[in-house]
N, CA, C and O of each residue as an XYZ file, in Angstrom:
480
protein
N     144.575      5.590     34.320
C     143.349      6.225     34.715
C     143.637      7.105     35.926
O     144.329      6.674     36.849
N     143.127      8.306     35.937
C     143.335      9.214     37.054
C     142.164      9.117     38.017
O     141.147      8.486     37.727
N     142.329      9.756     39.171
C     141.243      9.762     40.154
C     139.970     10.330     39.560
O     138.875      9.857     39.864
N     140.106     11.339     38.716
C     138.936     11.994     38.152
C     138.179     11.090     37.176
O     136.975     11.260     36.986
N     138.867     10.144     36.564
C     138.205      9.294     35.574
C     137.918      7.894     36.097
O     137.365      7.061     35.378
N     138.292      7.632     37.350
C     138.027      6.309     37.919
C     136.532      6.119     38.068
O     135.828      7.000     38.561
N     136.061      4.984     37.646
C     134.642      4.670     37.770
C     134.460      3.594     38.830
O     135.246      2.652     38.936
N     133.423      3.761     39.591
C     133.095      2.743     40.580
C     132.373      1.615     39.863
O     131.447      1.851     39.087
N     132.804      0.393     40.127
C     132.163     -0.787     39.538
C     130.999     -1.187     40.431
O     131.160     -1.985     41.355
N     129.843     -0.634     40.155
C     128.657     -0.904     40.976
C     128.273     -2.377     40.945
O     127.527     -2.847     41.803
N     128.784     -3.106     39.956
C     128.438     -4.525     39.855
C     129.389     -5.416     40.651
O     129.322     -6.640     40.544
N     130.276     -4.812     41.451
C     131.221     -5.584     42.273
C     130.990     -5.271     43.754
O     130.959     -4.108     44.159
N     130.830     -6.324     44.547
C     130.744     -6.207     45.998
C     131.828     -7.083     46.604
O     132.023     -8.224     46.187
N     132.530     -6.541     47.590
C     133.566     -7.297     48.288
C     133.070     -7.598     49.699
O     132.577     -6.715     50.401
N     133.210     -8.861     50.101
C     132.832     -9.297     51.443
C     134.086     -9.499     52.277
O     135.040    -10.138     51.834
N     134.082     -8.956     53.476
C     135.214     -9.103     54.389
C     134.680     -9.731     55.670
O     133.904     -9.113     56.398
N     135.100    -10.962     55.937
C     134.574    -11.699     57.084
C     135.627    -11.999     58.143
O     135.322    -12.592     59.177
N     136.865    -11.588     57.884
C     137.955    -11.875     58.820
C     138.633    -10.568     59.227
O     138.571     -9.573     58.504
N     139.274    -10.581     60.381
C     140.026     -9.430     60.852
C     141.410     -9.471     60.205
O     142.423     -9.706     60.864
N     141.416     -9.239     58.917
C     142.623     -9.351     58.110
C     142.304    -10.172     56.888
O     141.138    -10.361     56.541
N     143.334    -10.656     56.239
C     143.142    -11.410     55.003
C     143.845    -12.758     55.127
O     145.029    -12.825     55.455
N     143.112    -13.815     54.864
C     143.678    -15.156     54.903
C     143.756    -15.716     56.307
O     143.391    -15.059     57.282
N     144.233    -16.923     56.387
C     144.452    -17.608     57.668
C     145.927    -17.441     58.000
O     146.761    -18.261     57.616
N     146.233    -16.376     58.713
C     147.636    -16.056     58.993
C     147.738    -15.396     60.359
O     146.728    -15.063     60.978
N     148.969    -15.210     60.820
C     149.201    -14.459     62.051
C     148.559    -13.083     61.880
O     148.525    -12.563     60.764
N     148.051    -12.481     62.956
C     147.368    -11.194     62.836
C     148.158    -10.116     62.093
O     147.590     -9.404     61.265
N     149.440     -9.985     62.370
C     150.236     -8.949     61.702
C     150.281     -9.169     60.191
O     150.163     -8.219     59.418
N     150.452    -10.414     59.777
C     150.478    -10.718     58.342
C     149.096    -10.536     57.727
O     148.973     -9.980     56.636
N     148.058    -10.997     58.414
C     146.694    -10.846     57.896
C     146.336     -9.375     57.704
O     145.695     -9.015     56.716
N     146.748     -8.525     58.645
C     146.490     -7.086     58.521
C     147.303     -6.486     57.380
O     146.800     -5.644     56.636
N     148.546     -6.910     57.238
C     149.390     -6.393     56.150
C     148.794     -6.752     54.790
O     148.745     -5.917     53.887
N     148.346     -7.991     54.653
C     147.737     -8.424     53.391
C     146.473     -7.633     53.089
O     146.269     -7.200     51.954
N     145.623     -7.441     54.093
C     144.395     -6.660     53.894
C     144.738     -5.225     53.521
O     144.110     -4.641     52.638
N     145.731     -4.659     54.191
C     146.139     -3.297     53.875
C     146.614     -3.160     52.446
O     146.254     -2.206     51.756
N     147.415     -4.100     52.000
C     147.903     -4.078     50.622
C     146.744     -4.224     49.641
O     146.692     -3.523     48.631
N     145.826     -5.123     49.933
C     144.666     -5.349     49.058
C     143.851     -4.063     48.905
O     143.538     -3.654     47.786
N     143.506     -3.422     50.035
C     142.706     -2.196     49.970
C     143.486     -1.052     49.335
O     142.914     -0.266     48.580
N     144.781     -0.942     49.625
C     145.613      0.086     48.988
C     145.589     -0.059     47.469
O     145.462      0.929     46.746
N     145.713     -1.294     46.992
C     145.721     -1.520     45.543
C     144.386     -1.165     44.906
O     144.357     -0.666     43.781
N     143.287     -1.411     45.599
C     141.985     -0.989     45.060
C     142.001      0.506     44.794
O     141.547      0.968     43.748
N     142.534      1.264     45.759
C     142.579      2.716     45.654
C     143.568      3.171     44.579
O     143.213      3.960     43.703
N     144.795      2.680     44.643
C     145.855      3.103     43.721
C     145.557      2.691     42.275
O     145.799      3.458     41.343
N     145.038      1.490     42.099
C     144.777      0.974     40.752
C     143.396      1.380     40.226
O     143.000      0.969     39.136
N     142.666      2.186     41.001
C     141.326      2.626     40.605
C     140.384      1.467     40.324
O     139.574      1.522     39.398
N     140.493      0.432     41.118
C     139.578     -0.708     41.026
C     138.582     -0.555     42.164
O     138.687     -1.219     43.195
N     137.634      0.313     41.964
C     136.711      0.685     43.027
C     135.434     -0.146     42.955
O     134.666     -0.031     42.000
N     135.209     -0.987     43.971
C     133.964     -1.748     43.993
C     132.799     -0.834     44.365
O     133.000      0.249     44.913
N     131.620     -1.266     44.072
C     130.448     -0.486     44.474
C     130.256     -0.526     45.973
O     129.802      0.448     46.574
N     130.602     -1.651     46.579
C     130.341     -1.832     48.001
C     131.361     -2.779     48.618
O     131.797     -3.742     47.987
N     131.730     -2.492     49.854
C     132.524     -3.419     50.670
C     131.696     -3.678     51.919
O     131.334     -2.748     52.639
N     131.401     -4.944     52.169
C     130.594     -5.346     53.319
C     131.471     -6.046     54.349
O     132.215     -6.968     54.016
N     131.381     -5.611     55.584
C     132.135     -6.199     56.677
C     131.173     -6.886     57.627
O     130.207     -6.277     58.088
N     131.433     -8.154     57.923
C     130.654     -8.847     58.938
C     131.520     -9.900     59.600
O     132.661    -10.124     59.196
N     130.965    -10.556     60.634
C     131.727    -11.458     61.494
C     132.952    -10.678     62.008
O     132.833     -9.489     62.304
N     134.113    -11.318     62.117
C     135.301    -10.629     62.632
C     135.796     -9.512     61.717
O     136.604     -8.681     62.131
N     135.318     -9.490     60.485
C     135.721     -8.447     59.553
C     135.368     -7.049     60.020
O     136.019     -6.083     59.622
N     134.339     -6.921     60.865
C     133.939     -5.588     61.337
C     135.069     -4.894     62.088
O     135.108     -3.665     62.152
N     135.975     -5.661     62.649
C     137.079     -5.073     63.416
C     137.969     -4.188     62.546
O     138.620     -3.275     63.053
N     138.000     -4.453     61.242
C     138.822     -3.638     60.336
C     138.252     -2.244     60.123
O     138.969     -1.343     59.689
N     136.968     -2.058     60.426
C     136.325     -0.755     60.234
C     136.243      0.041     61.533
O     135.603      1.092     61.577
N     136.879     -0.448     62.579
C     136.788      0.183     63.898
C     138.100      0.858     64.300
O     139.162      0.589     63.739
N     137.985      1.736     65.283
C     139.148      2.457     65.811
C     140.285      1.491     66.110
O     140.082      0.424     66.688
N     141.475      1.887     65.708
C     142.662      1.074     65.934
C     143.015      0.142     64.790
O     144.081     -0.474     64.802
N     142.142      0.028     63.808
C     142.414     -0.844     62.665
C     143.553     -0.277     61.827
O     143.618      0.932     61.605
N     144.451     -1.140     61.361
C     145.567     -0.661     60.544
C     145.168     -0.271     59.115
O     145.999      0.240     58.365
N     143.919     -0.504     58.735
C     143.500     -0.197     57.361
C     142.481      0.944     57.298
O     141.896      1.189     56.243
N     142.264      1.635     58.403
C     141.251      2.695     58.441
C     141.478      3.791     57.412
O     140.542      4.222     56.738
N     142.706      4.235     57.293
C     142.997      5.340     56.380
C     142.629      4.979     54.945
O     142.029      5.784     54.232
N     142.983      3.787     54.531
C     142.675      3.360     53.164
C     141.174      3.169     52.979
O     140.619      3.557     51.950
N     140.517      2.573     53.970
C     139.062      2.403     53.860
C     138.357      3.754     53.787
O     137.403      3.917     53.026
N     138.819      4.713     54.567
C     138.236      6.054     54.518
C     138.451      6.690     53.149
O     137.565      7.373     52.637
N     139.622      6.470     52.555
C     139.895      7.013     51.220
C     138.971      6.380     50.180
O     138.464      7.070     49.295
N     138.753      5.073     50.286
C     137.842      4.402     49.356
C     136.420      4.932     49.521
O     135.724      5.185     48.538
N     136.002      5.096     50.764
C     134.663      5.619     51.023
C     134.529      7.044     50.472
O     133.497      7.392     49.897
N     135.562      7.858     50.646
C     135.544      9.235     50.149
C     135.437      9.280     48.628
O     134.939     10.252     48.061
N     135.903      8.228     47.980
C     135.830      8.161     46.513
C     134.496      7.582     46.035
O     134.288      7.423     44.832
N     133.597      7.267     46.964
C     132.264      6.830     46.590
C     131.955      5.365     46.807
O     130.858      4.915     46.478
N     132.898      4.605     47.356
C     132.650      3.196     47.637
C     131.761      3.109     48.881
O     132.086      3.683     49.920
N     130.655      2.401     48.774
C     129.783      2.205     49.927
C     130.432      1.191     50.866
O     130.900      0.142     50.425
N     130.457      1.504     52.146
C     131.035      0.613     53.154
C     129.928      0.299     54.167
O     129.454      1.180     54.884
N     129.532     -0.967     54.209
C     128.486     -1.411     55.137
C     129.124     -2.308     56.184
O     129.841     -3.252     55.852
N     128.861     -2.011     57.446
C     129.431     -2.762     58.560
C     128.265     -3.325     59.383
O     127.388     -2.583     59.827
N     128.272     -4.616     59.573
C     127.175     -5.322     60.236
C     126.960     -4.839     61.668
O     127.847     -4.960     62.513
N     125.781     -4.294     61.930
C     125.442     -3.812     63.265
C     125.413     -4.946     64.286
O     125.922     -4.797     65.396
N     124.824     -6.070     63.916
C     124.752     -7.209     64.830
C     126.148     -7.640     65.271
O     126.370     -7.946     66.442
N     127.077     -7.661     64.334
C     128.453     -8.071     64.635
C     129.153     -7.030     65.497
O     129.870     -7.382     66.434
N     128.953     -5.751     65.187
C     129.528     -4.691     66.013
C     129.042     -4.809     67.452
O     129.824     -4.687     68.394
N     127.744     -5.047     67.612
C     127.187     -5.188     68.952
C     127.720     -6.444     69.644
O     128.013     -6.411     70.839
N     127.847     -7.536     68.913
C     128.354     -8.783     69.484
C     129.745     -8.590     70.067
O     130.040     -9.084     71.155
N     130.603     -7.870     69.344
C     131.978     -7.639     69.798
C     132.114     -6.397     70.688
O     133.214     -6.077     71.137
N     131.009     -5.701     70.942
C     131.060     -4.490     71.756
C     131.787     -3.344     71.075
O     132.398     -2.508     71.740
N     131.721     -3.304     69.753
C     132.492     -2.330     68.980
C     131.665     -1.213     68.348
O     132.226     -0.347     67.677
N     130.364     -1.210     68.542
C     129.539     -0.209     67.857
C     130.018      1.224     68.104
O     130.043      2.017     67.163
N     130.400      1.585     69.337
C     130.883      2.958     69.552
C     132.233      3.238     68.873
O     132.619      4.397     68.716
N     132.936      2.199     68.479
C     134.260      2.372     67.883
C     134.243      2.357     66.354
O     135.295      2.448     65.721
N     133.061      2.243     65.763
C     132.979      2.257     64.301
C     133.589      3.557     63.783
O     133.166      4.644     64.175
N     134.581      3.444     62.903
C     135.325      4.620     62.452
C     135.177      4.904     60.964
O     135.474      6.010     60.513
N     134.727      3.933     60.209
C     134.539      4.140     58.774
C     133.340      3.307     58.326
O     133.093      2.219     58.847
N     132.613      3.828     57.366
C     131.438      3.130     56.871
C     130.213      3.431     57.706
O     130.236      4.260     58.616
N     129.146      2.734     57.370
C     127.900      2.919     58.110
C     127.462      1.575     58.664
O     127.604      0.535     58.021
N     126.927      1.627     59.873
C     126.380      0.414     60.465
C     125.136      0.034     59.662
O     124.244      0.853     59.439
N     125.102     -1.208     59.242
C     123.979     -1.675     58.441
C     123.507     -3.027     58.928
O     124.049     -3.595     59.876
N     122.490     -3.527     58.260
C     121.934     -4.803     58.666
C     122.129     -5.851     57.574
O     122.612     -5.550     56.482
N     121.746     -7.078     57.890
C     121.943     -8.170     56.947
C     121.122     -7.964     55.674
O     121.525     -8.413     54.601
N     119.999     -7.304     55.778
C     119.193     -7.021     54.585
C     119.987     -6.155     53.600
O     119.947     -6.389     52.393
N     120.702     -5.163     54.116
C     121.515     -4.295     53.256
C     122.700     -5.057     52.664
O     123.039     -4.881     51.494
N     123.324     -5.903     53.483
C     124.455     -6.690     52.997
C     123.988     -7.665     51.923
O     124.644     -7.827     50.895
N     122.859     -8.309     52.166
C     122.319     -9.244     51.187
C     121.927     -8.522     49.894
O     122.160     -9.043     48.803
N     121.343     -7.345     50.003
C     120.975     -6.575     48.816
C     122.210     -6.224     47.992
O     122.180     -6.298     46.764
N     123.300     -5.839     48.668
C     124.538     -5.513     47.953
C     125.051     -6.729     47.195
O     125.584     -6.593     46.094
N     124.895     -7.913     47.773
C     125.324     -9.138     47.100
C     124.440     -9.434     45.885
O     124.945     -9.743     44.805
N     123.149     -9.340     46.061
C     122.225     -9.674     44.971
C     122.305     -8.679     43.823
O     122.104     -9.045     42.665
N     122.596     -7.420     44.139
C     122.671     -6.401     43.100
C     123.985     -6.446     42.329
O     124.095     -5.854     41.255
N     124.967     -7.134     42.860
C     126.280     -7.214     42.220
C     126.324     -8.365     41.213
O     125.745     -9.429     41.430
N     127.011     -8.125     40.133
C     127.261     -9.207     39.165
C     128.390    -10.109     39.659
O     128.436    -11.298     39.344
N     129.308     -9.517     40.447
C     130.439    -10.258     41.003
C     130.567     -9.956     42.481
O     130.566     -8.802     42.909
N     130.677    -11.038     43.256
C     130.879    -10.909     44.694
C     132.223    -11.557     45.008
O     132.428    -12.744     44.752
N     133.138    -10.761     45.568
C     134.463    -11.225     45.926
C     134.536    -11.351     47.431
O     134.121    -10.443     48.152
N     135.054    -12.457     47.912
C     135.196    -12.653     49.340
C     136.678    -12.723     49.685
O     137.422    -13.529     49.125
N     137.098    -11.861     50.621
C     138.516    -11.888     51.021
C     138.621    -12.213     52.489
O     139.725    -12.285     53.028
């Protein structure tokens, strides 16, 4: 499948609640998250939405090692929602670099509208 024929799976929402993937050292957790997001892009497995909350919001902020890939996914039409409450809690709202600041109502709606919710 090429970029032109890739379809976004509106029935899939991915939840990201950690600053990386899994319970691992930060460098490994970031590497795993980077590989996961890269594969979504390369393999044309585009979810309808990726929601970031709790420590996961850090991946959508300046300095994150996965910003480039997240921006590419967003450019291809994947909705990226980043919890405003969490950004404010960590003092990161001014550093949001990809996606849109959203609220729990939007995150919950993305979950309810999806047939499949994946948590990484």
